[in-house]
MMTF fields as JSON, N, C-alpha, C and O atoms, coordinates in Angstrom:
{
  "mmtfVersion": "1.0.0",
  "mmtfProducer": "UNKNOWN",
  "numBonds": 515,
  "numAtoms": 516,
  "numGroups": 129,
  "numChains": 1,
  "numModels": 1,
  "chainsPerModel": [1],
  "groupsPerChain": [129],
  "chainIdList": ["A"],
  "bondAtomList": [4, 2, 8, 6, 12, 10, 16, 14, 20, 18, 24, 22, 28, 26, 32, 30, 36, 34, 40, 38, 44, 42, 48, 46, 52, 50, 56, 54, 60, 58, 64, 62, 68, 66, 72, 70, 76, 74, 80, 78, 84, 82, 88, 86, 92, 90, 96, 94, 100, 98, 104, 102, 108, 106, 112, 110, 116, 114, 120, 118, 124, 122, 128, 126, 132, 130, 136, 134, 140, 138, 144, 142, 148, 146, 152, 150, 156, 154, 160, 158, 164, 162, 168, 166, 172, 170, 176, 174, 180, 178, 184, 182, 188, 186, 192, 190, 196, 194, 200, 198, 204, 202, 208, 206, 212, 210, 216, 214, 220, 218, 224, 222, 228, 226, 232, 230, 236, 234, 240, 238, 244, 242, 248, 246, 252, 250, 256, 254, 260, 258, 264, 262, 268, 266, 272, 270, 276, 274, 280, 278, 284, 282, 288, 286, 292, 290, 296, 294, 300, 298, 304, 302, 308, 306, 312, 310, 316, 314, 320, 318, 324, 322, 328, 326, 332, 330, 336, 334, 340, 338, 344, 342, 348, 346, 352, 350, 356, 354, 360, 358, 364, 362, 368, 366, 372, 370, 376, 374, 380, 378, 384, 382, 388, 386, 392, 390, 396, 394, 400, 398, 404, 402, 408, 406, 412, 410, 416, 414, 420, 418, 424, 422, 428, 426, 432, 430, 436, 434, 440, 438, 444, 442, 448, 446, 452, 450, 456, 454, 460, 458, 464, 462, 468, 466, 472, 470, 476, 474, 480, 478, 484, 482, 488, 486, 492, 490, 496, 494, 500, 498, 504, 502, 508, 506, 512, 510],
  "bondOrderList": [1, 1, 1, 1, 1, 1, 1, 1, 1, 1, 1, 1, 1, 1, 1, 1, 1, 1, 1, 1, 1, 1, 1, 1, 1, 1, 1, 1, 1, 1, 1, 1, 1, 1, 1, 1, 1, 1, 1, 1, 1, 1, 1, 1, 1, 1, 1, 1, 1, 1, 1, 1, 1, 1, 1, 1, 1, 1, 1, 1, 1, 1, 1, 1, 1, 1, 1, 1, 1, 1, 1, 1, 1, 1, 1, 1, 1, 1, 1, 1, 1, 1, 1, 1, 1, 1, 1, 1, 1, 1, 1, 1, 1, 1, 1, 1, 1, 1, 1, 1, 1, 1, 1, 1, 1, 1, 1, 1, 1, 1, 1, 1, 1, 1, 1, 1, 1, 1, 1, 1, 1, 1, 1, 1, 1, 1, 1, 1],
  "groupList": [{"groupName": "MET", "atomNameList": ["N", "CA", "C", "O"], "elementList": ["N", "C", "C", "O"], "formalChargeList": [0, 0, 0, 0], "bondAtomList": [1, 0, 2, 1, 3, 2], "bondOrderList": [1, 1, 2], "singleLetterCode": "M", "chemCompType": "L-PEPTIDE LINKING"}, {"groupName": "GLN", "atomNameList": ["N", "CA", "C", "O"], "elementList": ["N", "C", "C", "O"], "formalChargeList": [0, 0, 0, 0], "bondAtomList": [1, 0, 2, 1, 3, 2], "bondOrderList": [1, 1, 2], "singleLetterCode": "Q", "chemCompType": "L-PEPTIDE LINKING"}, {"groupName": "TRP", "atomNameList": ["N", "CA", "C", "O"], "elementList": ["N", "C", "C", "O"], "formalChargeList": [0, 0, 0, 0], "bondAtomList": [1, 0, 2, 1, 3, 2], "bondOrderList": [1, 1, 2], "singleLetterCode": "W", "chemCompType": "L-PEPTIDE LINKING"}, {"groupName": "THR", "atomNameList": ["N", "CA", "C", "O"], "elementList": ["N", "C", "C", "O"], "formalChargeList": [0, 0, 0, 0], "bondAtomList": [1, 0, 2, 1, 3, 2], "bondOrderList": [1, 1, 2], "singleLetterCode": "T", "chemCompType": "L-PEPTIDE LINKING"}, {"groupName": "ASN", "atomNameList": ["N", "CA", "C", "O"], "elementList": ["N", "C", "C", "O"], "formalChargeList": [0, 0, 0, 0], "bondAtomList": [1, 0, 2, 1, 3, 2], "bondOrderList": [1, 1, 2], "singleLetterCode": "N", "chemCompType": "L-PEPTIDE LINKING"}, {"groupName": "LYS", "atomNameList": ["N", "CA", "C", "O"], "elementList": ["N", "C", "C", "O"], "formalChargeList": [0, 0, 0, 0], "bondAtomList": [1, 0, 2, 1, 3, 2], "bondOrderList": [1, 1, 2], "singleLetterCode": "K", "chemCompType": "L-PEPTIDE LINKING"}, {"groupName": "PHE", "atomNameList": ["N", "CA", "C", "O"], "elementList": ["N", "C", "C", "O"], "formalChargeList": [0, 0, 0, 0], "bondAtomList": [1, 0, 2, 1, 3, 2], "bondOrderList": [1, 1, 2], "singleLetterCode": "F", "chemCompType": "L-PEPTIDE LINKING"}, {"groupName": "ALA", "atomNameList": ["N", "CA", "C", "O"], "elementList": ["N", "C", "C", "O"], "formalChargeList": [0, 0, 0, 0], "bondAtomList": [1, 0, 2, 1, 3, 2], "bondOrderList": [1, 1, 2], "singleLetterCode": "A", "chemCompType": "L-PEPTIDE LINKING"}, {"groupName": "LEU", "atomNameList": ["N", "CA", "C", "O"], "elementList": ["N", "C", "C", "O"], "formalChargeList": [0, 0, 0, 0], "bondAtomList": [1, 0, 2, 1, 3, 2], "bondOrderList": [1, 1, 2], "singleLetterCode": "L", "chemCompType": "L-PEPTIDE LINKING"}, {"groupName": "GLY", "atomNameList": ["N", "CA", "C", "O"], "elementList": ["N", "C", "C", "O"], "formalChargeList": [0, 0, 0, 0], "bondAtomList": [1, 0, 2, 1, 3, 2], "bondOrderList": [1, 1, 2], "singleLetterCode": "G", "chemCompType": "PEPTIDE LINKING"}, {"groupName": "ILE", "atomNameList": ["N", "CA", "C", "O"], "elementList": ["N", "C", "C", "O"], "formalChargeList": [0, 0, 0, 0], "bondAtomList": [1, 0, 2, 1, 3, 2], "bondOrderList": [1, 1, 2], "singleLetterCode": "I", "chemCompType": "L-PEPTIDE LINKING"}, {"groupName": "SER", "atomNameList": ["N", "CA", "C", "O"], "elementList": ["N", "C", "C", "O"], "formalChargeList": [0, 0, 0, 0], "bondAtomList": [1, 0, 2, 1, 3, 2], "bondOrderList": [1, 1, 2], "singleLetterCode": "S", "chemCompType": "L-PEPTIDE LINKING"}, {"groupName": "VAL", "atomNameList": ["N", "CA", "C", "O"], "elementList": ["N", "C", "C", "O"], "formalChargeList": [0, 0, 0, 0], "bondAtomList": [1, 0, 2, 1, 3, 2], "bondOrderList": [1, 1, 2], "singleLetterCode": "V", "chemCompType": "L-PEPTIDE LINKING"}, {"groupName": "TYR", "atomNameList": ["N", "CA", "C", "O"], "elementList": ["N", "C", "C", "O"], "formalChargeList": [0, 0, 0, 0], "bondAtomList": [1, 0, 2, 1, 3, 2], "bondOrderList": [1, 1, 2], "singleLetterCode": "Y", "chemCompType": "L-PEPTIDE LINKING"}, {"groupName": "HIS", "atomNameList": ["N", "CA", "C", "O"], "elementList": ["N", "C", "C", "O"], "formalChargeList": [0, 0, 0, 0], "bondAtomList": [1, 0, 2, 1, 3, 2], "bondOrderList": [1, 1, 2], "singleLetterCode": "H", "chemCompType": "L-PEPTIDE LINKING"}, {"groupName": "GLU", "atomNameList": ["N", "CA", "C", "O"], "elementList": ["N", "C", "C", "O"], "formalChargeList": [0, 0, 0, 0], "bondAtomList": [1, 0, 2, 1, 3, 2], "bondOrderList": [1, 1, 2], "singleLetterCode": "E", "chemCompType": "L-PEPTIDE LINKING"}, {"groupName": "PRO", "atomNameList": ["N", "CA", "C", "O"], "elementList": ["N", "C", "C", "O"], "formalChargeList": [0, 0, 0, 0], "bondAtomList": [1, 0, 2, 1, 3, 2], "bondOrderList": [1, 1, 2], "singleLetterCode": "P", "chemCompType": "L-PEPTIDE LINKING"}, {"groupName": "ASP", "atomNameList": ["N", "CA", "C", "O"], "elementList": ["N", "C", "C", "O"], "formalChargeList": [0, 0, 0, 0], "bondAtomList": [1, 0, 2, 1, 3, 2], "bondOrderList": [1, 1, 2], "singleLetterCode": "D", "chemCompType": "L-PEPTIDE LINKING"}, {"groupName": "ARG", "atomNameList": ["N", "CA", "C", "O"], "elementList": ["N", "C", "C", "O"], "formalChargeList": [0, 0, 0, 0], "bondAtomList": [1, 0, 2, 1, 3, 2], "bondOrderList": [1, 1, 2], "singleLetterCode": "R", "chemCompType": "L-PEPTIDE LINKING"}, {"groupName": "CYS", "atomNameList": ["N", "CA", "C", "O"], "elementList": ["N", "C", "C", "O"], "formalChargeList": [0, 0, 0, 0], "bondAtomList": [1, 0, 2, 1, 3, 2], "bondOrderList": [1, 1, 2], "singleLetterCode": "C", "chemCompType": "L-PEPTIDE LINKING"}],
  "groupTypeList": [0, 1, 2, 3, 1, 4, 5, 6, 3, 5, 7, 8, 9, 10, 11, 10, 12, 8, 7, 8, 9, 0, 10, 11, 10, 12, 6, 9, 7, 10, 11, 8, 8, 1, 13, 14, 15, 4, 16, 12, 16, 8, 16, 7, 8, 8, 0, 7, 6, 7, 10, 12, 6, 10, 8, 9, 11, 12, 6, 6, 15, 17, 18, 9, 7, 15, 5, 12, 9, 7, 8, 12, 9, 9, 19, 10, 7, 7, 7, 12, 8, 3, 8, 3, 0, 12, 8, 10, 19, 9, 9, 12, 8, 6, 8, 8, 18, 17, 9, 8, 15, 3, 9, 12, 17, 5, 10, 12, 11, 0, 8, 7, 12, 19, 0, 10, 10, 9, 0, 7, 3, 6, 4, 13, 8, 18, 17, 9, 18],
  "groupIdList": [1, 2, 3, 4, 5, 6, 7, 8, 9, 10, 11, 12, 13, 14, 15, 16, 17, 18, 19, 20, 21, 22, 23, 24, 25, 26, 27, 28, 29, 30, 31, 32, 33, 34, 35, 36, 37, 38, 39, 40, 41, 42, 43, 44, 45, 46, 47, 48, 49, 50, 51, 52, 53, 54, 55, 56, 57, 58, 59, 60, 61, 62, 63, 64, 65, 66, 67, 68, 69, 70, 71, 72, 73, 74, 75, 76, 77, 78, 79, 80, 81, 82, 83, 84, 85, 86, 87, 88, 89, 90, 91, 92, 93, 94, 95, 96, 97, 98, 99, 100, 101, 102, 103, 104, 105, 106, 107, 108, 109, 110, 111, 112, 113, 114, 115, 116, 117, 118, 119, 120, 121, 122, 123, 124, 125, 126, 127, 128, 129],
  "secStructList": [7, 7, 6, 6, 6, 7, 2, 2, 2, 2, 2, 2, 2, 2, 2, 2, 2, 2, 2, 2, 2, 2, 2, 2, 2, 2, 2, 2, 2, 2, 2, 2, 2, 2, 2, 7, 7, 7, 1, 1, 7, 2, 2, 2, 2, 2, 2, 2, 2, 2, 2, 2, 2, 2, 2, 2, 2, 2, 2, 2, 2, 2, 6, 6, 7, 7, 2, 2, 2, 2, 2, 2, 2, 2, 2, 2, 2, 2, 2, 2, 2, 2, 2, 2, 2, 2, 2, 2, 2, 2, 2, 2, 2, 2, 2, 2, 2, 2, 2, 2, 2, 2, 7, 2, 2, 2, 2, 2, 2, 2, 2, 2, 2, 2, 2, 2, 2, 2, 2, 2, 2, 2, 2, 2, 2, 2, 2, 6, 7],
  "xCoordList": [-134.153, -133.566, -133.943, -135.108, -132.943, -133.199, -133.727, -133.513, -134.422, -134.996, -133.927, -134.167, -132.744, -131.693, -131.016, -130.314, -131.213, -130.615, -131.487, -131.003, -132.737, -133.64, -133.488, -133.808, -133.004, -132.705, -133.965, -133.915, -135.087, -136.332, -136.853, -137.264, -136.833, -137.278, -136.348, -136.794, -135.074, -134.092, -134.299, -134.275, -134.5, -134.722, -136.018, -136.062, -137.068, -138.343, -138.221, -138.748, -137.534, -137.334, -136.538, -136.885, -135.468, -134.648, -135.464, -135.394, -136.241, -137.022, -138.116, -138.409, -138.724, -139.757, -139.151, -139.712, -138.017, -137.371, -136.937, -137.151, -136.334, -135.94, -137.156, -137.109, -138.237, -139.445, -140.061, -140.465, -140.138, -140.682, -139.818, -140.334, -138.502, -137.608, -137.823, -137.871, -137.954, -138.176, -139.505, -139.58, -140.549, -141.862, -141.841, -142.39, -141.215, -141.192, -140.351, -140.662, -139.299, -138.495, -139.303, -139.244, -140.049, -140.871, -141.947, -142.144, -142.64, -143.663, -143.043, -143.678, -141.813, -141.121, -140.823, -140.953, -140.422, -140.182, -141.482, -141.502, -142.564, -143.865, -144.266, -144.737, -144.08, -144.425, -143.587, -144.101, -142.301, -141.407, -141.798, -141.764, -142.167, -142.579, -143.97, -144.251, -144.83, -146.2, -146.321, -146.988, -145.684, -145.864, -144.726, -144.89, -143.595, -142.439, -142.006, -141.672, -142.016, -141.577, -140.666, -140.799, -139.743, -138.788, -139.372, -139.658, -139.559, -140.157, -139.19, -139.623, -137.899, -136.895, -136.375, -136.045, -136.298, -135.778, -134.334, -133.537, -134.02, -132.698, -131.558, -130.546, -131.672, -130.565, -130.29, -129.136, -131.339, -131.14, -130.445, -129.59, -130.811, -130.149, -128.674, -127.816, -128.388, -126.992, -126.157, -125.006, -126.738, -126.007, -125.761, -124.66, -126.761, -126.578, -125.539, -124.696, -125.592, -124.615, -123.206, -122.282, -123.037, -121.709, -121.15, -119.98, -121.98, -121.51, -121.113, -120.053, -121.949, -121.639, -120.459, -119.659, -120.336, -119.194, -117.885, -116.925, -117.846, -116.63, -116.333, -115.207, -117.341, -117.126, -116.766, -115.907, -117.416, -117.109, -115.713, -115.018, -115.293, -113.942, -112.885, -111.9, -113.09, -112.143, -112.154, -111.101, -113.339, -113.453, -112.676, -111.896, -112.887, -112.212, -110.712, -109.925, -110.313, -108.882, -108.204, -107.078, -108.9, -108.354, -108.27, -107.438, -109.111, -109.09, -108.029, -107.895, -107.272, -106.168, -106.441, -105.624, -107.548, -107.844, -106.996, -106.613, -106.711, -106.0, -106.912, -108.111, -106.326, -107.116, -108.29, -109.403, -108.047, -109.135, -110.179, -111.379, -109.734, -110.663, -111.488, -112.674, -110.852, -111.574, -112.63, -113.732, -112.297, -113.269, -114.435, -115.591, -114.128, -115.191, -116.072, -117.297, -115.454, -116.221, -117.1, -118.251, -116.562, -117.36, -118.519, -119.613, -118.273, -119.328, -120.43, -121.613, -120.051, -121.05, -121.863, -123.085, -121.189, -121.899, -122.861, -123.983, -122.424, -123.282, -124.475, -125.588, -124.255, -125.359, -126.384, -127.59, -125.905, -126.822, -127.628, -128.838, -126.969, -127.684, -128.691, -129.804, -128.313, -129.216, -130.443, -131.567, -130.234, -131.364, -132.25, -133.476, -131.64, -132.407, -133.231, -134.385, -132.644, -133.355, -134.564, -135.645, -134.383, -135.49, -136.587, -137.769, -136.201, -137.197, -137.953, -139.166, -137.254, -137.934, -138.894, -140.034, -138.45, -139.344, -140.529, -141.662, -140.277, -141.365, -142.329, -143.539, -141.799, -142.657, -143.545, -144.723, -142.987, -143.79, -144.884, -146.035, -144.531, -145.535, -146.595, -147.776, -146.175, -147.126, -148.098, -149.298, -147.587, -148.471, -149.428, -150.582, -148.96, -149.847, -150.898, -152.039, -150.521, -151.416, -152.345, -153.551, -151.802, -152.572, -152.595, -152.906, -152.278, -152.148, -153.439, -153.428, -154.567, -155.838, -156.304, -157.04, -155.881, -156.243, -155.532, -156.049, -154.347, -153.605, -154.303, -154.336, -154.848, -155.544, -154.686, -153.505, -155.292, -154.569, -154.116, -153.027, -154.937, -154.57, -153.325, -152.486, -153.193, -151.997, -150.763, -149.68, -150.925, -149.783, -149.331, -148.13, -150.268, -149.904, -149.242, -148.284, -149.741, -149.114, -147.698, -146.78, -147.527, -146.184, -145.258, -144.092, -145.776, -144.971, -144.528, -143.372, -145.425, -145.07, -144.0, -143.033, -144.168, -143.177, -141.837, -140.793, -141.858, -140.609, -139.935, -138.707, -140.723, -140.123, -139.362, -138.262, -139.93, -139.26, -137.998, -136.94, -138.105, -136.937, -135.856, -134.675, -136.254, -135.287, -134.549, -133.337, -135.267, -134.62, -133.704, -132.614, -134.131, -133.278, -132.007, -130.915, -132.148, -130.98, -130.059, -128.84, -130.638, -129.829, -129.045, -127.857, -129.689, -128.99, -127.918, -126.845, -128.193, -127.199, -125.98, -124.846, -126.201, -125.076, -124.32, -123.099, -125.032, -124.382, -123.505, -122.401, -123.976, -123.202, -122.066, -121.119, -122.147, -121.115, -119.847, -118.843, -119.864, -118.683, -117.609, -116.55],
  "yCoordList": [-179.458, -178.163, -177.692, -177.739, -177.246, -176.716, -175.295, -174.62, -174.847, -173.502, -172.432, -171.321, -172.728, -171.714, -171.522, -170.53, -172.449, -172.301, -171.46, -170.96, -171.304, -170.487, -169.034, -168.695, -168.178, -166.8, -166.0, -165.064, -166.347, -165.631, -165.959, -165.068, -167.226, -167.639, -167.104, -166.687, -167.116, -166.599, -165.1, -164.644, -164.343, -162.899, -162.607, -161.709, -163.354, -163.161, -163.512, -162.798, -164.599, -164.99, -163.964, -163.635, -163.455, -162.437, -161.177, -160.597, -160.746, -159.517, -159.693, -158.752, -160.862, -161.101, -161.116, -160.525, -161.78, -161.827, -160.428, -160.049, -159.666, -158.295, -157.437, -156.64, -157.594, -156.803, -157.153, -156.262, -158.436, -158.829, -158.307, -157.895, -158.324, -157.765, -156.276, -155.785, -155.548, -154.1, -153.782, -152.881, -154.516, -154.265, -154.561, -153.796, -155.663, -155.987, -154.984, -154.693, -154.453, -153.431, -152.144, -151.512, -151.754, -150.544, -150.719, -149.835, -151.851, -152.077, -152.258, -151.941, -152.762, -152.845, -151.474, -151.255, -150.546, -149.175, -148.528, -147.821, -148.766, -148.236, -148.821, -148.099, -150.121, -150.782, -150.262, -150.038, -150.07, -149.578, -148.166, -147.843, -147.33, -145.966, -145.91, -145.04, -146.84, -146.81, -147.443, -146.89, -148.595, -149.336, -149.135, -149.454, -148.625, -148.376, -149.625, -149.546, -150.766, -151.996, -152.78, -152.724, -153.51, -154.317, -155.718, -156.386, -156.185, -157.502, -158.665, -159.811, -158.386, -159.442, -159.392, -158.313, -160.537, -160.536, -160.028, -160.285, -159.313, -158.706, -159.726, -159.447, -160.908, -161.876, -162.318, -162.531, -162.457, -162.841, -161.727, -161.991, -160.481, -159.35, -159.277, -159.078, -159.438, -159.377, -160.507, -160.297, -161.702, -162.832, -162.598, -162.855, -162.119, -161.83, -160.737, -160.834, -159.692, -158.61, -159.14, -158.81, -159.963, -160.484, -161.358, -161.234, -162.235, -163.14, -162.354, -162.6, -161.415, -160.639, -159.709, -159.478, -159.174, -158.324, -159.102, -158.605, -160.3, -161.117, -161.504, -161.343, -162.015, -162.427, -161.238, -161.354, -160.101, -158.907, -158.386, -157.969, -158.406, -157.946, -158.824, -158.322, -160.131, -161.053, -160.857, -160.879, -160.666, -160.451, -159.215, -159.272, -158.095, -156.855, -156.918, -156.324, -157.627, -157.764, -158.611, -158.324, -159.662, -160.474, -159.695, -160.011, -158.691, -157.86, -156.777, -155.991, -156.721, -155.778, -154.54, -153.619, -154.485, -153.319, -153.368, -154.442, -152.199, -152.14, -152.682, -152.862, -152.941, -153.535, -152.653, -153.146, -151.351, -150.445, -150.371, -150.374, -150.306, -150.271, -151.543, -151.501, -152.68, -153.947, -153.993, -154.496, -153.47, -153.441, -152.507, -152.836, -151.353, -150.409, -151.015, -150.907, -151.643, -152.289, -153.406, -153.543, -154.208, -155.265, -154.708, -155.271, -153.593, -152.957, -152.402, -152.546, -151.78, -151.236, -152.365, -152.268, -153.433, -154.567, -155.194, -155.557, -155.321, -155.905, -155.006, -155.497, -153.702, -152.777, -152.804, -152.785, -152.848, -152.885, -154.179, -154.155, -155.306, -156.574, -156.616, -157.112, -156.105, -156.11, -155.246, -155.654, -154.059, -153.193, -153.832, -153.763, -154.448, -155.12, -156.259, -156.452, -157.015, -158.122, -157.609, -158.195, -156.521, -155.937, -155.45, -155.687, -154.771, -154.225, -155.315, -155.213, -156.348, -157.424, -158.167, -158.431, -158.508, -159.195, -158.311, -158.788, -157.033, -156.11, -155.96, -155.855, -155.95, -155.842, -157.049, -156.913, -158.23, -159.449, -159.47, -159.786, -159.135, -159.102, -158.032, -158.246, -156.888, -155.819, -156.259, -156.002, -156.92, -157.389, -158.464, -158.506, -159.335, -160.359, -159.745, -160.205, -158.717, -158.102, -157.08, -157.096, -156.2, -155.092, -155.097, -154.075, -156.204, -156.242, -156.002, -155.39, -156.475, -156.297, -154.848, -154.413, -154.098, -152.685, -151.886, -150.875, -152.348, -151.658, -151.798, -150.858, -152.95, -153.198, -154.024, -153.739, -155.044, -155.95, -155.22, -155.487, -154.304, -153.592, -152.738, -152.648, -152.112, -151.309, -152.195, -151.843, -153.333, -154.237, -154.808, -154.908, -155.184, -155.713, -154.623, -154.896, -153.4, -152.291, -152.04, -151.82, -152.075, -151.907, -153.025, -152.781, -154.256, -155.388, -155.194, -155.46, -154.735, -154.52, -153.445, -153.626, -152.334, -151.254, -151.722, -151.444, -152.427, -152.911, -153.966, -154.052, -154.775, -155.741, -155.021, -155.435, -153.96, -153.195, -152.538, -152.614, -151.894, -151.236, -152.254, -152.011, -153.389, -154.419, -154.986, -155.192, -155.239, -155.785, -154.761, -155.107, -153.504, -152.457, -152.288, -152.155, -152.293, -152.167, -153.366, -153.212, -154.562, -155.777, -155.762, -156.082, -155.397, -155.342, -154.264, -154.467, -153.128, -152.052, -152.489, -152.264, -153.105, -153.536, -154.698, -154.784, -155.592, -156.737, -156.299, -156.818, -155.355, -154.883, -153.962, -153.767, -153.395, -152.478, -153.165, -152.496, -154.474, -155.196, -155.261, -155.835],
  "zCoordList": [51.493, 51.719, 53.131, 53.526, 53.867, 55.199, 55.084, 54.077, 56.131, 56.08, 56.109, 55.636, 56.65, 56.705, 55.355, 55.155, 54.429, 53.112, 52.186, 51.171, 52.515, 51.714, 52.154, 53.294, 51.266, 51.66, 51.969, 52.767, 51.356, 51.629, 53.028, 53.772, 53.371, 54.701, 55.773, 56.841, 55.491, 56.449, 56.683, 57.826, 55.618, 55.754, 56.496, 57.337, 56.194, 56.883, 58.362, 59.215, 58.667, 60.064, 60.844, 61.979, 60.241, 60.912, 61.16, 62.244, 60.164, 60.342, 61.387, 62.124, 61.469, 62.483, 63.878, 64.801, 64.042, 65.361, 65.8, 66.951, 64.9, 65.24, 65.582, 66.519, 64.834, 65.093, 66.438, 67.185, 66.754, 68.056, 69.194, 70.233, 68.999, 70.013, 70.197, 71.325, 69.081, 69.176, 69.852, 70.688, 69.492, 70.089, 71.58, 72.372, 71.968, 73.398, 74.179, 75.334, 73.578, 74.261, 74.431, 75.487, 73.41, 73.515, 74.584, 75.418, 74.563, 75.581, 76.965, 77.971, 77.026, 78.311, 78.879, 80.083, 78.016, 78.481, 78.94, 79.947, 78.21, 78.624, 79.972, 80.851, 80.136, 81.397, 82.55, 83.646, 82.307, 83.358, 83.785, 84.972, 82.826, 83.154, 83.786, 84.61, 83.397, 83.903, 85.286, 86.16, 85.495, 86.746, 87.742, 88.92, 87.313, 88.186, 88.957, 90.139, 88.288, 88.942, 88.012, 86.79, 88.615, 87.863, 87.676, 88.669, 86.438, 86.226, 86.451, 86.565, 86.515, 86.676, 88.112, 88.605, 88.79, 90.164, 90.216, 89.313, 91.277, 91.422, 91.368, 90.725, 92.018, 91.905, 90.469, 90.096, 89.664, 88.26, 87.491, 86.645, 87.782, 87.129, 87.504, 86.644, 88.783, 89.23, 88.63, 88.247, 88.55, 87.967, 86.479, 85.991, 85.758, 84.329, 84.135, 83.243, 84.969, 84.872, 85.113, 84.37, 86.154, 86.486, 85.367, 85.004, 84.824, 83.768, 82.522, 81.947, 82.104, 80.902, 81.151, 80.244, 82.357, 82.687, 82.553, 81.964, 83.089, 83.014, 81.568, 81.097, 80.867, 79.477, 78.587, 77.712, 78.806, 78.02, 78.283, 77.356, 79.545, 79.878, 79.227, 78.685, 79.28, 78.641, 77.128, 76.491, 76.553, 75.109, 74.673, 73.722, 75.368, 74.978, 75.248, 74.51, 76.292, 76.569, 75.492, 75.088, 75.026, 73.935, 72.627, 71.776, 72.456, 71.254, 71.316, 70.379, 72.407, 72.493, 73.315, 73.315, 74.009, 74.842, 76.11, 76.575, 76.657, 77.929, 79.019, 78.81, 80.188, 81.264, 81.67, 81.853, 81.81, 82.197, 81.086, 81.36, 79.851, 78.722, 78.623, 78.295, 78.91, 78.881, 79.982, 79.766, 81.153, 82.251, 81.932, 82.199, 81.366, 80.995, 79.9, 79.955, 78.916, 77.853, 78.382, 77.968, 79.297, 79.915, 80.718, 80.717, 81.407, 82.2, 81.298, 81.605, 80.205, 79.277, 78.647, 78.542, 78.229, 77.635, 78.638, 78.283, 79.891, 80.921, 81.22, 81.411, 81.261, 81.532, 80.402, 80.651, 79.162, 78.019, 78.027, 77.803, 78.283, 78.31, 79.456, 79.282, 80.617, 81.761, 81.489, 81.781, 80.933, 80.603, 79.539, 79.628, 78.543, 77.5, 78.077, 77.694, 78.998, 79.631, 80.419, 80.349, 81.165, 81.931, 80.988, 81.237, 79.907, 78.99, 78.234, 78.054, 77.791, 77.065, 77.985, 77.602, 79.192, 80.138, 80.501, 80.57, 80.733, 81.035, 79.876, 80.08, 78.653, 77.476, 77.284, 76.955, 77.487, 77.358, 78.421, 78.121, 79.663, 80.73, 80.47, 80.74, 79.949, 79.637, 78.55, 78.647, 77.52, 76.45, 76.945, 76.521, 77.84, 78.386, 79.307, 79.341, 80.048, 81.025, 80.364, 80.611, 79.534, 78.97, 77.445, 76.833, 76.836, 75.384, 74.636, 73.568, 75.18, 74.485, 74.517, 73.631, 75.531, 75.594, 74.502, 74.026, 74.113, 73.065, 71.721, 70.926, 71.482, 70.225, 69.287, 69.087, 68.72, 67.836, 66.576, 66.068, 66.064, 64.84, 65.044, 64.147, 66.205, 66.478, 66.635, 66.168, 67.288, 67.478, 66.139, 65.89, 65.275, 63.952, 63.111, 62.388, 63.199, 62.47, 62.972, 62.181, 64.297, 64.863, 64.407, 64.096, 64.364, 63.917, 62.475, 62.146, 61.61, 60.203, 60.057, 59.317, 60.757, 60.674, 61.227, 60.638, 62.35, 62.947, 62.076, 62.056, 61.349, 60.427, 59.323, 58.956, 58.797, 57.74, 58.277, 57.653, 59.432, 60.033, 60.375, 60.13, 60.937, 61.304, 60.105, 60.162, 59.02, 57.827, 57.183, 56.728, 57.138, 56.567, 57.392, 56.838, 58.702, 59.577, 59.442, 59.378, 59.397, 59.261, 57.955, 57.948, 56.854, 55.565, 55.551, 54.983, 56.165, 56.229, 57.034, 56.61, 58.181, 59.019, 58.396, 58.525, 57.723, 57.096, 55.933, 55.763, 55.132, 53.981, 54.394, 53.631, 55.588, 56.058, 56.519, 56.761, 56.649, 57.133, 56.11, 56.363]
}
């Protein structure tokens, strides 16, 4: 049996990945506000923005959006992905640099809460389709 066929393992894996993403985004925001520096090089950000902008524009145009709407949708998708990339990278660097000052007990507690929130959100969005 593969691990993806076991619904318990799949649910636990999804909740852990979502929780780690949420924690790194929160610590990325803290790092960005505390250090006022961008952890991702500008050329990488611009390239990621351009690729997602193009793919998002084509995606929305194929879904029936007007040209201007497709461009706006692509721009919003690219901005969200770029900000998420900056926050996740900043969060990982913040945890590596200042993670012990935060305390392992607080990080584990945050992970547990984020796992619950992530699983509840995932189930809500999955059932809403």
